[in-house]
N, C-alpha and C positions, 0 to 999 in steps of 0.2 A: 191564429183563428182560421178555420176552414170556411170558405164561402159555400153557400147552399144553393144548389140549382134544382134538386129534387130530393124528396123524402118519402119514406114509406114505413108505416108502423105495422109490423107483422106479429102474429101469434101462431101457435101450434106448428112451429117449425120442427123438423125431426132432430135437429142438433141445436136446439135453442139453448139448452144448458151450457154447452161447450162455447157457443158464440158469446153468451152473456159473461161467462167466466173470464174470457180473454179481455173484456171491457173492464170488468171490476177488480181484477186481480191486483192492480196497482193503485186503486182509488182509496182503499181503507187501510188503516194501520194494521200491522201483522196480527195483533192480538184479536182483532175483530173477526178473524177467520177461525176462531177456536170456541165459539159459543156452542155448547153441547146440543142445544135444541136445534140450531140451524144445521149443524153437521149431521144430526140424525135424520132430520126431516126434509132437507132442502130438495132432494130428489122427488119427493112427493108432489111438489109444485108442478113438475112437468109431466107426471103420470096422472095425477088426480084433477089438476086445475090448468091444463094447458092453455085454455082460452083466456086465462088472466095473466099469462106471462108474455110480455111483449118486447120486441126489439125494434128500435128505431134505426132504419137505414138512411143515410144521407149520401147522395151521389154513389149509392151502391155499397157504401162502407158502413158496417155496424158502428153506431154512434152513441146509443143510450139504451138503458134497460128499465123495464117496469115489472115489478113483481108484486102480486097481490093474491089474496084468497078470500072466499066468502065464508062467513060464519053466522051461526045462530046467535042472536041477542035480542031478546024481547023487552029488556028494560031500557031505560033512557041512556043515551051516550054519556050523560053526566055521571052515570053510575059505573062506568068502565073501570076495571080494576087497576091496582098499582103496578101489576106485573107487566103490562104493556106488550112489548114485541114478542117475547117468549111465550107468554100466555096466549096471545092471539094466534100465533103459528100452531101451537099444540092444539088449541080449541078448534081451529078451522079444520085441521086434518082429522081430529076425533069426530067432529060434526059430520064430515064426509063419510067416514067409516060407519057411523051410526045412521046415516041417511036422514039426518035432521035437515029441515028446511031453513036455508039461510036467509038472513034479513039484511045483513050489512056486507059491504066489501071493505076488507082491511088492507090498506097498502103497506107493504113490507119494505119496498126499496124503489127508489128513483135514482138512477145513477148515470151521469153523462160523462163520456170519455173526455180527457183533458183537452184534446185538440178541438172539441166542439163545445166547450164551456164558454159562457159569456155571450150566448146568442139567443137567450130567452127560451131555451129548450125545456128547462125545468118547468116553467109556467105552462108550456104546451102539453107536457107530459102529465101534469096535474089535471088539467082539463080533460085529457084523453082517459085518465083513470076514472074520473067522474062519469064521463060518457059511457065507459065500459060498465060501471055500476048501474047506471040507468038502463042500458040495453039489456041487462039481466034481471030488470025489475027489482033491484035492491033498493032499500029505502034510504041509504046514506052511505057515504065513504068515510071511514075512520082511519086515521094514521097515527101511529106512535112516532112522532117526528123526532129526529135526531138533530137538534139545532146546530147549524154549520159553525158558528163561532163560539159555541160554549166551551170548546176545548182551550180557548184563549183565557177563559176565566174559571178554571177548575175549582176554585175555592168559593165562588159565589153559589149560594143555594139556587137550584132551578126555579123555585117559587119567585125569587127576586129577579132572576135573569129574564123570565118570560114577560115581566112587566116593564122592562126597559123599552123606551120608544125613541124614535127620532123626532125632530122638530115638526115633521109632518103628521105625527100621530101614529105612524105605522111602526111595527115592531122593529127593534134595533137589529135583531138577527135576520139575515138575508132569507133563510129558508122559511122561517116563520112568517116573514113579511110576504113571500111569494104566496103562501097559502091564504093569508088574510086577504090579499088583493084578489085572489081567485074565489073569494066568498067563504073561506074556511073560518071556523070559529075555534079559538084556542080555549079548550076546556080546563085542563089542569095538568100538572106533572104526573107521569107514572114513574115513581122513584126506583122501581125494581124492574125496569123494562127488559134488561138483558143481564144475565149473570154468567161471568167467565172465570172459572177456577183454573188453577194450574199450579204445578210445583214451582219453587223458586227458580230452579234451573230453566223451566219452560218460559217463565216470565223474563228471565235474563236473555234467552234466545229471541223472544218475540220483540223485546224493546232494545236490545243491544246495550243494556245497562247492567251494572252489578248492584246487588242488594246484600250488603254486608251486615245489616242489622234489621230488626223488625221496626216497622213504622208505616206511615202513609206516604206514598210517593207520587209526585206529579210526573205523569208519563206523557210524552208527546202524543197527541191525538186523542187522549182520554178526556172525558167530560168531567170527571171527578177523580180524586186520587185513588190509586190502587193500594190495597192493604196487603202488606207483606208480613208474614209471620215466619221468621227464620226457624224458630224452635219447632214449629209444626210442619215446616217445609210446604208452606201454602201461600199462594198469592191469589187474592180475590178482587175482582172488579165487578162492581154492581152499577150498571149504567142507568142513569135517569133519562127518560125521553119525555115528550109532551103530547098529550092526547089532543088531536085536532080533528074536528068533524066537519064535513061538507054535506049539507042536506040539499034535497031537491024539491 
């Protein structure tokens, strides 16, 4: 654990993307870096929405990242679609291109470098994301949350998992718990939040496993099993997330 003497949250840095990549490159499973939507659009965050991309510096060292984008959504948050993360990213970029007026801020990522974890930074960054939304006169913050411990229970339906609670009544999952304690409301799962296809060889490379027959495989770091079709030379991971809303 690194002690904190000073911290600074910065946006619109000229090398923000590179700084953030150095923080996140070892935080996610390898397959998570192969979402086609993310790989196509990630650079747009820093050219179209630089004010919503933030890096937290602690004692002068990059320690955490926040990524978000505004989008148009006139309906109720309860009506948000099943596609979650991929949908929000595509819609936010398209709304910007079409010059539509945004209503919500959608959080795409909060990530804390390992040496700074366990110090309450995630809670601070959720509050910072909410403050950013308010500062830009947006009505709410929505997030397709990737529950931290769901990968421990890949066979449990997300509908069931989000209902697990501790004795104090707060969610069992630590990331969902942080959001609820920060005033967030768990709405519902978004079962098709992110879709990652690949050949069998690619999945073997990403996971360092062998797939010698078709079937559903439990993969380290995956929230649900990955479907492998050897005959079609296809591996498909469809990740569920959870819609959480913070209103002001």
